[in-house]
N, CA, C and O of each residue as an XYZ file, in Angstrom:
916
protein
N     -16.039      5.386     -9.063
C     -15.319      5.259    -10.333
C     -14.321      6.400    -10.475
O     -14.651      7.553    -10.200
N     -13.100      6.083    -10.904
C     -12.078      7.107    -11.084
C     -12.479      8.053    -12.214
O     -13.117      7.641    -13.183
N     -12.097      9.333    -12.079
C     -12.432     10.301    -13.122
C     -11.248     11.199    -13.466
O     -11.434     12.260    -14.063
N     -10.035     10.791    -13.099
C      -8.847     11.594    -13.334
C      -7.715     10.650    -13.773
O      -7.176      9.899    -12.960
N      -7.363     10.699    -15.059
C      -6.365      9.771    -15.583
C      -5.008      9.997    -14.932
O      -4.284      9.036    -14.668
N      -4.654     11.243    -14.670
C      -3.367     11.526    -14.029
C      -3.281     10.866    -12.659
O      -2.227     10.348    -12.287
N      -4.372     10.877    -11.907
C      -4.384     10.247    -10.597
C      -4.293      8.724    -10.727
O      -3.607      8.077     -9.936
N      -4.965      8.160    -11.701
C      -4.885      6.713    -11.928
C      -3.448      6.313    -12.251
O      -2.952      5.307    -11.744
N      -2.786      7.092    -13.086
C      -1.390      6.806    -13.431
C      -0.498      6.896    -12.199
O       0.333      6.018    -11.966
N      -0.666      7.950    -11.413
C       0.143      8.104    -10.199
C      -0.083      6.951     -9.233
O       0.871      6.435     -8.650
N      -1.323      6.545     -9.061
C      -1.625      5.432     -8.155
C      -1.033      4.122     -8.669
O      -0.618      3.275     -7.878
N      -0.993      3.952     -9.996
C      -0.512      2.704    -10.579
C       0.975      2.487    -10.335
O       1.438      1.348    -10.279
N       1.729      3.585    -10.190
C       3.171      3.447    -10.008
C       3.620      3.700     -8.576
O       4.797      3.527     -8.260
N       2.708      4.102     -7.715
C       3.088      4.541     -6.368
C       3.739      3.440     -5.545
O       4.686      3.706     -4.805
N       3.252      2.211     -5.659
C       3.746      1.144     -4.777
C       5.180      0.743     -5.108
O       5.935      0.363     -4.213
N       5.564      0.822     -6.377
C       6.928      0.462     -6.775
C       7.264      1.159     -8.089
O       7.089      0.575     -9.158
N       7.742      2.399     -8.023
C       8.047      3.135     -9.255
C       9.161      2.518    -10.083
O       9.325      2.876    -11.250
N       9.934      1.596     -9.508
C      11.071      1.031    -10.229
C      10.701     -0.195    -11.069
O      11.492     -0.617    -11.913
N       9.530     -0.766    -10.856
C       9.194     -1.979    -11.598
C       8.904     -1.630    -13.055
O       8.430     -0.530    -13.340
N       9.184     -2.553    -13.986
C       8.857     -2.309    -15.394
C       7.349     -2.100    -15.559
O       6.550     -2.982    -15.242
N       6.976     -0.930    -16.055
C       5.556     -0.614    -16.233
C       5.121     -0.841    -17.674
O       4.048     -1.386    -17.934
N       5.975     -0.412    -18.611
C       5.661     -0.539    -20.033
C       6.896     -1.063    -20.756
O       7.931     -0.397    -20.792
N       6.783     -2.248    -21.327
C       7.856     -2.825    -22.129
C       7.385     -2.850    -23.576
O       6.326     -3.389    -23.898
N       8.205     -2.248    -24.443
C       7.801     -2.039    -25.837
C       8.654     -2.888    -26.771
O       9.882     -2.872    -26.697
N       7.986     -3.628    -27.649
C       8.652     -4.387    -28.700
C       8.110     -3.940    -30.057
O       6.925     -3.638    -30.195
N       8.990     -3.901    -31.050
C       8.564     -3.766    -32.440
C       9.356     -4.792    -33.240
O      10.549     -4.608    -33.478
N       8.704     -5.860    -33.650
C       9.402     -6.931    -34.347
C       9.798     -6.527    -35.765
O      10.620     -7.195    -36.390
N       9.219     -5.437    -36.278
C       9.627     -4.968    -37.602
C      10.994     -4.299    -37.563
O      11.711     -4.291    -38.564
N      11.359     -3.739    -36.413
C      12.633     -3.031    -36.281
C      13.603     -3.715    -35.319
O      14.781     -3.361    -35.267
N      13.109     -4.693    -34.558
C      13.937     -5.331    -33.541
C      14.037     -4.532    -32.256
O      14.860     -4.842    -31.395
N      13.221     -3.523    -32.119
C      13.295     -2.641    -30.950
C      12.730     -3.307    -29.700
O      11.715     -4.001    -29.751
N      13.404     -3.084    -28.586
C      12.868     -3.405    -27.267
C      13.241     -2.269    -26.328
O      14.420     -1.952    -26.168
N      12.250     -1.662    -25.712
C      12.471     -0.579    -24.760
C      11.656     -0.870    -23.513
O      10.463     -1.160    -23.601
N      12.291     -0.794    -22.359
C      11.600     -1.043    -21.097
C      11.608      0.220    -20.256
O      12.661      0.808    -20.010
N      10.434      0.630    -19.820
C      10.305      1.817    -18.995
C       9.721      1.443    -17.636
O       8.684      0.786    -17.553
N      10.392      1.863    -16.589
C       9.814      1.747    -15.251
C       8.727      2.804    -15.097
O       8.594      3.707    -15.923
N       7.960      2.674    -14.033
C       6.967      3.710    -13.748
C       7.617      5.064    -13.575
O       7.088      6.073    -14.042
N       8.766      5.100    -12.907
C       9.456      6.372    -12.669
C       9.939      6.994    -13.968
O       9.842      8.207    -14.154
N      10.461      6.164    -14.873
C      10.951      6.695    -16.146
C       9.811      7.228    -16.994
O       9.914      8.313    -17.568
N       8.728      6.474    -17.076
C       7.584      6.962    -17.845
C       7.022      8.232    -17.205
O       6.643      9.162    -17.918
N       6.964      8.284    -15.886
C       6.459      9.481    -15.192
C       7.312     10.694    -15.519
O       6.793     11.805    -15.626
N       8.624     10.494    -15.680
C       9.514     11.586    -16.048
C       9.150     12.142    -17.420
O       9.053     13.357    -17.594
N       8.948     11.258    -18.393
C       8.548     11.696    -19.726
C       7.174     12.373    -19.707
O       6.954     13.368    -20.397
N       6.267     11.829    -18.919
C       4.926     12.409    -18.826
C       4.991     13.809    -18.241
O       4.339     14.722    -18.748
N       5.770     13.991    -17.179
C       5.905     15.306    -16.556
C       6.502     16.310    -17.526
O       6.025     17.441    -17.619
N       7.540     15.912    -18.248
C       8.157     16.811    -19.217
C       7.145     17.226    -20.295
O       7.096     18.386    -20.705
N       6.348     16.265    -20.739
C       5.347     16.567    -21.763
C       4.294     17.523    -21.232
O       3.931     18.482    -21.913
N       3.801     17.276    -20.026
C       2.795     18.166    -19.439
C       3.363     19.570    -19.230
O       2.676     20.561    -19.476
N       4.607     19.657    -18.780
C       5.234     20.969    -18.599
C       5.406     21.689    -19.935
O       5.215     22.903    -20.013
N       5.764     20.953    -20.984
C       5.846     21.561    -22.306
C       4.502     22.145    -22.713
O       4.426     23.261    -23.227
N       3.442     21.378    -22.477
C       2.102     21.832    -22.866
C       1.683     23.091    -22.116
O       1.143     24.024    -22.710
N       1.933     23.111    -20.816
C       1.474     24.240    -20.000
C       2.399     25.442    -20.133
O       1.933     26.570    -20.293
N       3.714     25.206    -20.067
C       4.669     26.317    -20.022
C       5.063     26.833    -21.401
O       5.271     28.034    -21.575
N       5.166     25.948    -22.372
C       5.616     26.367    -23.705
C       4.450     26.653    -24.634
O       4.420     27.686    -25.302
N       3.488     25.735    -24.677
C       2.334     25.933    -25.549
C       1.317     26.869    -24.911
O       0.627     27.613    -25.607
N       1.225     26.829    -23.574
C       0.271     27.687    -22.874
C      -1.138     27.139    -22.868
O      -2.108     27.896    -22.926
N      -1.255     25.804    -22.795
C      -2.591     25.212    -22.797
C      -3.302     25.434    -21.468
O      -2.674     25.662    -20.434
N      -4.613     25.363    -21.525
C      -5.466     25.456    -20.343
C      -6.349     24.213    -20.291
O      -6.594     23.591    -21.325
N      -6.835     23.837    -19.095
C      -7.672     22.646    -18.980
C      -8.840     22.649    -19.953
O      -9.465     23.679    -20.205
N      -9.115     21.476    -20.490
C     -10.222     21.196    -21.394
C     -10.013     21.719    -22.807
O     -10.923     21.638    -23.632
N      -8.822     22.257    -23.106
C      -8.513     22.545    -24.502
C      -8.206     21.240    -25.224
O      -8.087     20.186    -24.599
N      -8.077     21.320    -26.553
C      -7.986     20.120    -27.376
C      -6.551     19.867    -27.832
O      -5.821     20.787    -28.200
N      -6.175     18.598    -27.796
C      -4.884     18.158    -28.324
C      -5.137     17.081    -29.372
O      -5.849     16.111    -29.110
N      -4.562     17.249    -30.545
C      -4.650     16.233    -31.579
C      -3.463     15.295    -31.484
O      -2.326     15.742    -31.332
N      -3.717     14.002    -31.573
C      -2.645     13.002    -31.481
C      -2.759     12.058    -32.666
O      -3.665     11.227    -32.724
N      -1.828     12.192    -33.616
C      -1.783     11.337    -34.796
C      -0.544     10.446    -34.679
O       0.421     10.599    -35.427
N      -0.593      9.530    -33.740
C       0.545      8.674    -33.426
C       0.086      7.229    -33.299
O      -1.007      6.969    -32.796
N       0.907      6.285    -33.750
C       0.581      4.874    -33.540
C       0.924      4.480    -32.113
O       1.583      5.246    -31.410
N       0.497      3.314    -31.670
C       0.951      2.841    -30.368
C       2.479      2.837    -30.306
O       3.138      2.390    -31.245
N       3.033      3.324    -29.219
C       4.484      3.387    -29.027
C       4.704      3.871    -27.605
O       3.816      4.487    -27.017
N       5.883      3.599    -27.043
C       6.124      4.085    -25.682
C       6.147      5.603    -25.639
O       5.752      6.190    -24.632
N       6.605      6.260    -26.715
C       6.564      7.721    -26.728
C       5.132      8.236    -26.839
O       4.801      9.297    -26.310
N       4.294      7.479    -27.527
C       2.874      7.841    -27.594
C       2.240      7.783    -26.210
O       1.412      8.626    -25.865
N       2.627      6.793    -25.422
C       2.126      6.719    -24.043
C       2.493      7.983    -23.272
O       1.672      8.520    -22.528
N       3.732      8.461    -23.450
C       4.158      9.681    -22.762
C       3.356     10.885    -23.226
O       2.962     11.722    -22.414
N       3.113     10.976    -24.530
C       2.341     12.100    -25.062
C       0.909     12.070    -24.531
O       0.396     13.080    -24.049
N       0.275     10.911    -24.623
C      -1.116     10.812    -24.171
C      -1.244     11.125    -22.682
O      -2.096     11.921    -22.286
N      -0.407     10.507    -21.861
C      -0.493     10.741    -20.416
C      -0.101     12.170    -20.072
O      -0.620     12.737    -19.111
N       0.813     12.763    -20.849
C       1.142     14.168    -20.637
C      -0.038     15.073    -20.938
O      -0.314     16.015    -20.196
N      -0.733     14.783    -22.031
C      -1.934     15.570    -22.371
C      -3.002     15.427    -21.291
O      -3.610     16.412    -20.871
N      -3.221     14.203    -20.850
C      -4.246     13.998    -19.829
C      -3.830     14.614    -18.492
O      -4.683     15.093    -17.744
N      -2.533     14.607    -18.182
C      -2.072     15.262    -16.952
C      -2.318     16.757    -17.007
O      -2.592     17.385    -15.985
N      -2.221     17.330    -18.203
C      -2.487     18.761    -18.382
C      -3.974     19.038    -18.565
O      -4.368     20.154    -18.904
N      -4.806     18.006    -18.335
C      -6.275     18.120    -18.387
C      -6.783     18.500    -19.772
O      -7.793     19.192    -19.902
N      -6.079     18.046    -20.805
C      -6.520     18.291    -22.174
C      -7.414     17.154    -22.653
O      -7.372     16.045    -22.119
N      -8.209     17.444    -23.651
C      -9.024     16.437    -24.313
C      -8.298     16.001    -25.576
O      -7.981     16.828    -26.430
N      -8.035     14.712    -25.696
C      -7.287     14.177    -26.833
C      -8.256     13.743    -27.924
O      -9.230     13.036    -27.664
N      -7.975     14.176    -29.150
C      -8.814     13.818    -30.296
C      -7.914     13.311    -31.418
O      -6.732     13.647    -31.484
N      -8.502     12.485    -32.310
C      -7.745     11.990    -33.451
C      -8.463     12.238    -34.768
O      -8.078     11.685    -35.798
N      -9.512     13.074    -34.744
C     -10.240     13.445    -35.949
C      -9.974     14.912    -36.252
O      -9.888     15.718    -35.326
N      -9.841     15.284    -37.531
C      -9.475     16.661    -37.885
C     -10.411     17.693    -37.282
O     -11.627     17.510    -37.225
N      -9.809     18.770    -36.840
C     -10.559     19.872    -36.254
C      -9.588     20.849    -35.634
O      -8.393     20.563    -35.564
N     -10.062     21.987    -35.185
C      -9.158     22.958    -34.550
C      -8.687     22.462    -33.182
O      -9.501     22.080    -32.342
N      -7.381     22.471    -32.965
C      -6.796     22.040    -31.700
C      -5.741     23.051    -31.274
O      -5.189     23.782    -32.096
N      -5.474     23.076    -29.982
C      -4.446     23.964    -29.457
C      -3.051     23.459    -29.811
O      -2.141     24.246    -30.072
N      -2.895     22.131    -29.815
C      -1.596     21.529    -30.079
C      -1.809     20.202    -30.800
O      -2.793     19.503    -30.561
N      -0.867     19.865    -31.691
C      -0.984     18.646    -32.479
C       0.342     17.885    -32.425
O       1.409     18.453    -32.657
N       0.255     16.601    -32.117
C       1.415     15.707    -32.133
C       1.232     14.746    -33.303
O       0.201     14.082    -33.412
N       2.234     14.673    -34.176
C       2.093     13.829    -35.351
C       3.344     13.007    -35.599
O       4.462     13.482    -35.394
N       3.150     11.768    -36.043
C       4.265     10.968    -36.526
C       4.758     11.572    -37.840
O       3.974     12.166    -38.582
N       6.040     11.426    -38.130
C       6.591     12.052    -39.330
C       5.933     11.523    -40.598
O       5.851     12.239    -41.596
N       5.464     10.275    -40.572
C       4.833      9.729    -41.773
C       3.365     10.132    -41.900
O       2.673      9.685    -42.815
N       2.888     10.980    -40.977
C       1.509     11.478    -41.072
C       1.471     13.003    -41.155
O       0.437     13.620    -40.899
N       2.601     13.602    -41.514
C       2.672     15.063    -41.578
C       1.712     15.625    -42.621
O       1.099     16.669    -42.399
N       1.575     14.941    -43.757
C       0.644     15.426    -44.783
C      -0.785     15.422    -44.255
O      -1.551     16.351    -44.513
N      -1.136     14.384    -43.524
C      -2.466     14.326    -42.907
C      -2.618     15.432    -41.866
O      -3.667     16.069    -41.770
N      -1.564     15.650    -41.094
C      -1.603     16.686    -40.053
C      -1.782     18.072    -40.640
O      -2.333     18.955    -39.984
N      -1.326     18.276    -41.864
C      -1.421     19.598    -42.495
C      -2.873     20.027    -42.689
O      -3.157     21.212    -42.861
N      -3.783     19.066    -42.661
C      -5.208     19.402    -42.836
C      -5.845     19.876    -41.539
O      -6.999     20.304    -41.530
N      -5.100     19.802    -40.449
C      -5.612     20.232    -39.159
C      -5.292     21.704    -38.921
O      -4.272     22.209    -39.390
N      -6.161     22.378    -38.199
C      -5.884     23.727    -37.701
C      -5.336     23.586    -36.289
O      -6.042     23.156    -35.377
N      -4.059     23.955    -36.115
C      -3.406     23.747    -34.819
C      -2.551     24.940    -34.454
O      -1.926     25.561    -35.313
N      -2.530     25.256    -33.166
C      -1.708     26.352    -32.701
C      -0.230     26.003    -32.736
O       0.580     26.791    -33.223
N       0.132     24.824    -32.222
C       1.509     24.345    -32.220
C       1.523     22.920    -32.745
O       0.579     22.157    -32.538
N       2.619     22.568    -33.436
C       2.736     21.237    -34.030
C       4.068     20.615    -33.621
O       5.122     21.238    -33.754
N       4.009     19.391    -33.126
C       5.204     18.651    -32.745
C       5.247     17.346    -33.531
O       4.264     16.607    -33.590
N       6.403     17.078    -34.133
C       6.581     15.859    -34.912
C       7.416     14.859    -34.124
O       8.343     15.236    -33.408
N       7.079     13.584    -34.262
C       7.802     12.507    -33.596
C       8.281     11.500    -34.630
O       7.496     10.992    -35.430
N       9.587     11.217    -34.603
C      10.138     10.176    -35.469
C       9.999      8.803    -34.827
O      10.158      7.785    -35.501
N       9.703      8.766    -33.523
C       9.566      7.521    -32.771
C      10.838      6.681    -32.883
O      10.792      5.463    -33.055
N      11.968      7.370    -32.780
C      13.265      6.704    -32.812
C      13.396      5.764    -31.610
O      12.976      6.120    -30.509
N      13.969      4.574    -31.803
C      14.091      3.631    -30.684
C      14.828      4.194    -29.475
O      14.544      3.819    -28.338
N      15.781      5.100    -29.726
C      16.552      5.671    -28.628
C      16.139      7.114    -28.321
O      16.847      7.836    -27.618
N      14.987      7.521    -28.855
C      14.472      8.885    -28.640
C      15.500      9.929    -29.037
O      15.698     10.917    -28.329
N      16.162      9.706    -30.185
C      17.126     10.675    -30.686
C      16.407     11.810    -31.413
O      15.351     11.590    -32.007
N      16.968     13.020    -31.372
C      16.371     14.128    -32.121
C      16.395     13.849    -33.622
O      17.248     13.110    -34.115
N      15.458     14.445    -34.332
C      15.410     14.293    -35.782
C      16.491     15.132    -36.443
O      16.785     16.246    -36.010
N      17.077     14.581    -37.496
C      18.051     15.354    -38.264
C      17.367     16.374    -39.164
O      17.896     17.459    -39.407
N      16.196     16.016    -39.649
C      15.444     16.920    -40.514
C      14.010     16.984    -40.001
O      13.290     15.986    -40.018
N      13.608     18.152    -39.551
C      12.281     18.338    -38.964
C      11.318     18.808    -40.048
O      11.643     19.732    -40.794
N      10.137     18.193    -40.153
C       9.177     18.630    -41.176
C       8.834     20.104    -41.034
O       8.747     20.630    -39.925
N       8.644     20.753    -42.153
C       8.313     22.179    -42.161
C       7.054     22.436    -41.353
O       6.074     21.699    -41.463
N       7.083     23.481    -40.544
C       5.926     23.863    -39.744
C       5.808     23.122    -38.433
O       4.878     23.365    -37.665
N       6.753     22.204    -38.160
C       6.709     21.405    -36.933
C       7.947     21.671    -36.076
O       8.968     22.157    -36.562
N       7.831     21.344    -34.812
C       8.947     21.323    -33.879
C       9.225     19.878    -33.510
O       8.296     19.088    -33.341
N      10.499     19.527    -33.384
C      10.862     18.174    -32.978
C      10.481     17.981    -31.512
O      11.006     18.660    -30.629
N       9.567     17.053    -31.265
C       9.085     16.820    -29.905
C      10.212     16.444    -28.961
O      10.302     16.994    -27.863
N      11.068     15.524    -29.361
C      12.122     15.038    -28.471
C      13.050     16.175    -28.057
O      13.399     16.292    -26.882
N      13.451     17.013    -29.009
C      14.328     18.131    -28.674
C      13.635     19.125    -27.754
O      14.253     19.664    -26.836
N      12.344     19.369    -28.003
C      11.609     20.364    -27.216
C      11.321     19.879    -25.806
O      11.417     20.654    -24.855
N      10.971     18.612    -25.656
C      10.496     18.135    -24.365
C      11.626     17.956    -23.360
O      11.402     18.059    -22.154
N      12.837     17.688    -23.843
C      13.941     17.397    -22.927
C      14.279     18.572    -22.010
O      14.794     18.360    -20.912
N      14.004     19.780    -22.430
C      14.356     20.938    -21.624
C      13.370     21.267    -20.526
O      13.571     22.234    -19.792
N      12.317     20.494    -20.393
C      11.279     20.805    -19.407
C      11.455     19.975    -18.138
O      12.167     18.970    -18.118
N      10.787     20.426    -17.085
C      10.964     19.855    -15.756
C      10.517     18.419    -15.635
O       9.647     17.952    -16.370
N      11.140     17.719    -14.679
C      10.870     16.302    -14.460
C       9.668     16.048    -13.554
O       9.292     14.896    -13.341
N       9.068     17.095    -13.023
C       7.926     16.930    -12.120
C       6.808     17.869    -12.563
O       7.053     19.000    -12.982
N       5.589     17.379    -12.462
C       4.423     18.172    -12.831
C       3.304     17.852    -11.853
O       2.999     16.684    -11.611
N       2.698     18.880    -11.297
C       1.563     18.692    -10.401
C       0.285     18.729    -11.220
O      -0.129     19.781    -11.707
N      -0.329     17.572    -11.362
C      -1.532     17.481    -12.192
C      -2.676     18.263    -11.573
O      -2.719     18.486    -10.363
N      -3.595     18.671    -12.424
C      -4.764     19.402    -11.947
C      -5.633     18.498    -11.067
O      -5.719     17.296    -11.318
N      -6.276     19.062    -10.040
C      -7.117     18.244     -9.152
C      -8.221     17.507     -9.894
O      -8.565     16.375     -9.553
N      -8.769     18.157    -10.908
C      -9.807     17.524    -11.715
C      -9.229     17.154    -13.070
O      -8.419     17.894    -13.629
N      -9.640     16.020    -13.592
C      -9.163     15.595    -14.901
C      -9.842     16.366    -16.011
O     -10.694     17.220    -15.766
N      -9.454     16.056    -17.227
C     -10.088     16.673    -18.381
C     -11.519     16.209    -18.549
O     -11.974     15.278    -17.884
N     -12.217     16.876    -19.451
C     -13.641     16.602    -19.631
C     -13.913     15.163    -20.072
O     -14.977     14.618    -19.780
N     -12.960     14.548    -20.771
C     -13.195     13.197    -21.267
C     -12.645     12.098    -20.392
O     -12.777     10.921    -20.730
N     -12.019     12.455    -19.253
C     -11.365     11.439    -18.432
C     -12.321     10.377    -17.918
O     -12.030      9.184    -18.004
N     -13.445     10.796    -17.389
C     -14.365      9.839    -16.757
C     -14.848      8.794    -17.750
O     -14.904      7.609    -17.424
N     -15.199      9.224    -18.962
C     -15.688      8.273    -19.963
C     -14.586      7.318    -20.387
O     -14.837      6.123    -20.544
N     -13.363      7.822    -20.577
C     -12.251      6.961    -20.956
C     -11.951      5.934    -19.870
O     -11.730      4.757    -20.157
N     -11.946      6.390    -18.624
C     -11.635      5.481    -17.524
C     -12.744      4.459    -17.313
O     -12.470      3.327    -16.914
N     -13.978      4.835    -17.572
C     -15.071      3.860    -17.479
C     -14.875      2.748    -18.508
O     -15.061      1.570    -18.205
N     -14.497      3.136    -19.728
C     -14.193      2.137    -20.761
C     -13.016      1.272    -20.355
O     -13.029      0.057    -20.550
N     -11.995      1.908    -19.786
C     -10.796      1.164    -19.400
C     -11.083      0.180    -18.277
O     -10.595     -0.950    -18.303
N     -11.866      0.595    -17.297
C     -12.202     -0.300    -16.194
C     -13.025     -1.485    -16.694
O     -12.830     -2.619    -16.255
N     -13.946     -1.208    -17.619
C     -14.745     -2.302    -18.184
C     -13.863     -3.266    -18.967
O     -14.052     -4.481    -18.908
N     -12.899     -2.716    -19.701
C     -11.996     -3.564    -20.485
C     -11.093     -4.387    -19.568
O     -10.851     -5.566    -19.828
N     -10.600     -3.776    -18.509
C      -9.762     -4.512    -17.561
C     -10.534     -5.669    -16.935
O      -9.992     -6.759    -16.754
N     -11.799     -5.425    -16.607
C     -12.640     -6.490    -16.060
C     -12.842     -7.600    -17.082
O     -12.778     -8.782    -16.747
N     -13.086     -7.211    -18.333
C     -13.277     -8.191    -19.404
C     -12.034     -9.058    -19.597
O     -12.135    -10.255    -19.864
N     -10.861     -8.438    -19.459
C      -9.599     -9.164    -19.643
C      -9.165     -9.910    -18.387
O      -8.219    -10.697    -18.424
N      -9.860     -9.663    -17.270
C      -9.523    -10.330    -16.020
C      -8.267     -9.801    -15.361
O      -7.588    -10.535    -14.644
N      -7.946     -8.527    -15.595
C      -6.726     -7.956    -15.045
C      -6.906     -7.569    -13.582
O      -7.962     -7.084    -13.173
N      -5.852     -7.794    -12.806
C      -5.840     -7.450    -11.386
C      -4.472     -6.869    -11.047
O      -3.534     -7.001    -11.833
N      -4.345     -6.220     -9.874
C      -3.043     -5.652     -9.486
C      -1.937     -6.705     -9.530
O      -2.096     -7.823     -9.038
N      -0.820     -6.318    -10.130
C       0.310     -7.223    -10.240
C       0.331     -8.051    -11.500
O       1.341     -8.693    -11.790
N      -0.760     -8.062    -12.272
C      -0.781     -8.806    -13.528
C       0.092     -8.110    -14.565
O       0.477     -6.951    -14.411
N       0.390     -8.851    -15.620
C       1.231     -8.329    -16.702
C       0.606     -8.775    -18.020
O       0.496     -9.971    -18.293
N       0.198     -7.799    -18.834
C      -0.548     -8.057    -20.066
C       0.359     -7.958    -21.282
O       1.016     -6.935    -21.477
N       0.407     -9.000    -22.100
C       1.057     -8.954    -23.403
C      -0.020     -8.639    -24.437
O      -1.013     -9.359    -24.541
N       0.174     -7.564    -25.200
C      -0.857     -7.139    -26.145
C      -0.251     -6.839    -27.509
O       0.778     -6.170    -27.609
N      -0.892     -7.335    -28.547
C      -0.535     -7.029    -29.928
C      -1.165     -5.686    -30.273
O      -2.363     -5.607    -30.544
N      -0.355     -4.629    -30.261
C      -0.909     -3.287    -30.474
C      -1.211     -3.027    -31.936
O      -1.913     -2.068    -32.256
N      -0.691     -3.868    -32.843
C      -1.046     -3.709    -34.248
C      -2.503     -4.092    -34.465
O      -3.205     -3.473    -35.265
N      -2.952     -5.114    -33.747
C      -4.360     -5.521    -33.834
C      -5.238     -4.763    -32.850
O      -6.446     -4.653    -33.057
N      -4.648     -4.241    -31.786
C      -5.417     -3.536    -30.750
C      -4.762     -2.176    -30.479
O      -4.133     -1.988    -29.438
N      -4.908     -1.226    -31.415
C      -4.231      0.067    -31.285
C      -4.899      1.051    -30.342
O      -4.321      2.091    -30.025
N      -6.097      0.744    -29.892
C      -6.812      1.657    -28.989
C      -6.050      1.761    -27.671
O      -5.807      0.739    -27.028
N      -5.663      2.980    -27.246
C      -4.939      3.112    -25.978
C      -5.718      2.633    -24.762
O      -5.126      2.384    -23.712
N      -7.022      2.500    -24.883
C      -7.781      1.891    -23.792
C      -7.278      0.469    -23.557
O      -7.176      0.028    -22.413
N      -6.962     -0.255    -24.644
C      -6.512     -1.641    -24.526
C      -5.090     -1.741    -23.993
O      -4.835     -2.492    -23.052
N      -4.159     -0.989    -24.585
C      -2.744     -1.220    -24.286
C      -2.164     -0.276    -23.227
O      -1.021     -0.447    -22.805
N      -2.943      0.708    -22.803
C      -2.422      1.652    -21.824
C      -3.364      1.837    -20.630
O      -2.973      1.592    -19.488
N      -4.585      2.262    -20.887
C      -5.460      2.653    -19.786
C      -6.036      1.457    -19.023
O      -6.134      1.499    -17.796
N      -6.414      0.398    -19.730
C      -6.962     -0.762    -19.004
C      -5.943     -1.335    -18.023
O      -6.295     -1.569    -16.867
N      -4.690     -1.571    -18.434
C      -3.703     -2.040    -17.444
C      -3.493     -1.050    -16.302
O      -3.361     -1.458    -15.148
N      -3.462      0.246    -16.610
C      -3.237      1.227    -15.547
C      -4.364      1.220    -14.529
O      -4.112      1.295    -13.326
N      -5.605      1.131    -14.997
C      -6.726      1.144    -14.052
C      -6.694     -0.086    -13.151
O      -7.144     -0.035    -12.006
N      -6.156     -1.198    -13.673
C      -6.083     -2.432    -12.890
C      -4.791     -2.519    -12.081
O      -4.592     -3.474    -11.330
N      -3.902     -1.513    -12.234
C      -2.573     -1.524    -11.608
C      -1.780     -2.744    -12.055
O      -1.070     -3.381    -11.277
N      -1.932     -3.039    -13.341
C      -1.161     -4.085    -13.999
C      -0.089     -3.423    -14.861
O      -0.111     -2.207    -15.056
N       0.851     -4.220    -15.376
C       1.865     -3.718    -16.283
C       1.619     -4.302    -17.665
O       0.795     -5.203    -17.829
N       2.341     -3.783    -18.667
C       2.024     -4.162    -20.038
C       3.294     -4.419    -20.840
O       4.304     -3.732    -20.684
N       3.212     -5.431    -21.704
C       4.220     -5.701    -22.726
C       3.528     -5.463    -24.062
O       2.732     -6.287    -24.511
N       3.832     -4.340    -24.691
C       3.163     -3.933    -25.922
C       4.015     -4.339    -27.114
O       5.196     -3.996    -27.179
N       3.427     -5.066    -28.056
C       4.175     -5.617    -29.185
C       3.577     -5.117    -30.499
O       2.409     -5.363    -30.800
N       4.402     -4.409    -31.274
C       3.995     -3.969    -32.603
C       4.536     -4.948    -33.642
O       5.659     -5.439    -33.526
N       3.721     -5.221    -34.656
C       4.108     -6.121    -35.749
C       4.706     -7.431    -35.218
O       5.759     -7.862    -35.689
N       4.052     -8.058    -34.255
C       4.674     -9.232    -33.626
C       4.785    -10.420    -34.573
O       3.889    -10.690    -35.373
N       5.891    -11.109    -34.460
C       6.054    -12.389    -35.157
C       5.376    -13.456    -34.307
O       5.808    -13.704    -33.182
N       4.324    -14.093    -34.817
C       3.536    -15.012    -33.974
C       4.372    -16.077    -33.275
O       4.094    -16.432    -32.129
N       5.395    -16.587    -33.958
C       6.192    -17.651    -33.351
C       7.053    -17.145    -32.194
O       7.554    -17.942    -31.401
N       7.230    -15.817    -32.094
C       8.036    -15.258    -31.010
C       7.232    -15.068    -29.724
O       7.806    -14.968    -28.640
N       5.917    -15.018    -29.843
C       5.106    -14.601    -28.707
C       5.131    -15.570    -27.521
O       5.197    -15.109    -26.381
N       5.080    -16.887    -27.733
C       5.122    -17.777    -26.554
C       6.392    -17.602    -25.725
O       6.328    -17.537    -24.497
N       7.542    -17.526    -26.387
C       8.796    -17.338    -25.654
C       8.835    -15.963    -24.987
O       9.342    -15.816    -23.875
N       8.299    -14.972    -25.672
C       8.277    -13.624    -25.087
C       7.391    -13.592    -23.848
O       7.742    -12.972    -22.845
N       6.262    -14.249    -23.918
C       5.367    -14.296    -22.763
C       6.060    -14.943    -21.575
O       5.885    -14.517    -20.434
N       6.850    -15.979    -21.852
C       7.572    -16.650    -20.770
C       8.687    -15.761    -20.228
O       8.847    -15.633    -19.014
N       9.452    -15.152    -21.118
C      10.566    -14.297    -20.699
C      10.080    -13.098    -19.899
O      10.685    -12.724    -18.895
N       8.977    -12.495    -20.354
C       8.452    -11.294    -19.698
C       7.529    -11.618    -18.530
O       7.059    -10.721    -17.830
N       7.278    -12.900    -18.328
C       6.443    -13.346    -17.214
C       5.050    -12.708    -17.251
O       4.529    -12.244    -16.237
N       4.476    -12.701    -18.435
C       3.129    -12.145    -18.557
C       2.095    -13.126    -18.015
O       2.309    -14.338    -17.997
N       0.992    -12.581    -17.585
C      -0.084    -13.393    -17.017
C      -1.323    -13.430    -17.911
O      -2.159    -14.325    -17.789
N      -1.432    -12.448    -18.812
C      -2.603    -12.349    -19.691
C      -2.109    -11.953    -21.084
O      -1.063    -11.323    -21.236
N      -2.892    -12.341    -22.096
C      -2.510    -12.076    -23.483
C      -3.711    -11.511    -24.245
O      -4.839    -11.979    -24.090
N      -3.445    -10.499    -25.065
C      -4.456     -9.924    -25.944
C      -3.831     -9.825    -27.336
O      -3.083     -8.894    -27.632
N      -4.155    -10.808    -28.185
C      -3.552    -10.855    -29.518
C      -4.623    -11.066    -30.570
O      -4.315    -11.134    -31.759
């Protein structure tokens, strides 16, 4: 059984880094963003480098993530796991905290060494107004390196997360080369929309606030093989 999320991610994109790995839709905003494995890996590396070089994190420290499903959330989560951090979403002391701008008040109840805010802009544009006490994640992460050498051992929670993901992939019948369309509004757990496909070496079409009548055509256009709605 795999016990290192960074290694699972690297293996998932190794055969063809150019293929679409994560395609993101938000029917509430009309957004569509497609990331190849190479593009997502670039964001993940920048995030991990920010954590290690700027924040100064060490393996098994805690990262708080108060973010909804989103392609930028995938980069944050995989960056944290690449830096061997343990990701939590319940209040407590953490080394670093990533928060959506609409959850800044909730984030204020956390004890955190560094705080990064995400507007989750469709084009990953910097924020014009950054919440007090936070740093704009997009502006901060862009200055970091495009490559990161993950730790040989994963974080303390990697094995349990990957065990859940492998079980979920089996339940969904995912296999290498499959493509999963998932309603992330109903299934916000990253095990469903991120880790299960990665463990199976499948790709994902993640849909927020999906319009039900749009899904059949989207499944055909995106050539999905499995659906989780």
